[in-house]
C-alpha angles and dihedrals in degrees: 000000000000091000092054091048091050091049092050091046090051093049091048093050090049092053091048092050092049090049092049092048091051092049092046093051092051093047093053092054113087120230124240090255094052089049091055094040089053091054094050094043084074090064101049122102138028096283098037117144101202122214116311113219092181097130139038093252092057092049091050090049092064107025132060113252100262094047091043089053091052092050093048093045092050093048093047093047091050092046091054088056093044091244138120115260128245089267099068098161138045105285093209094060103018091232142082098227127043147181110175128170106175134021128194117205123190118181126193125185110237101179139336106315092357131101143165122226121198110200120193126186143144112246117189089340093308118116110231134185124195124184119206121197105211133198128190113230132178088269094049136265120347135177115256096182142346127220122194132184089280120081102251124076126218092256092049091050092052096045101044115111 
């Protein structure tokens, strides 16, 4: 009788540990909305610094691999010529200068491991909307493309000939 009780107790403890490990893994993984909110938190306030995309690692931190490669290739090509790359403003705010107080982020799932984030804010008294296409990778959420109020997306800008 004691052996059966110990066996059942061991099975029960194992199930609880597996359940807790699953919940813990899910809780540690940020949502698409928290990924986007973390980006735009860098732009809020009078002394905000924004997100520096000055090196390859920073670009890869925010953009999915193929888009990151396009950004890096464009920047390197322009640097060799002593020019500014195709992306001549901050892609997160579609501007070079900013003063942003509040940001509204709405995220909608579009497919398995894909989402779209619509980010609205007033920058220097101009209402701006940016739409981020997101993809969930092994390393977390990344940006697959960005659309601004103009017609062309970031990916389209970087791939046009």
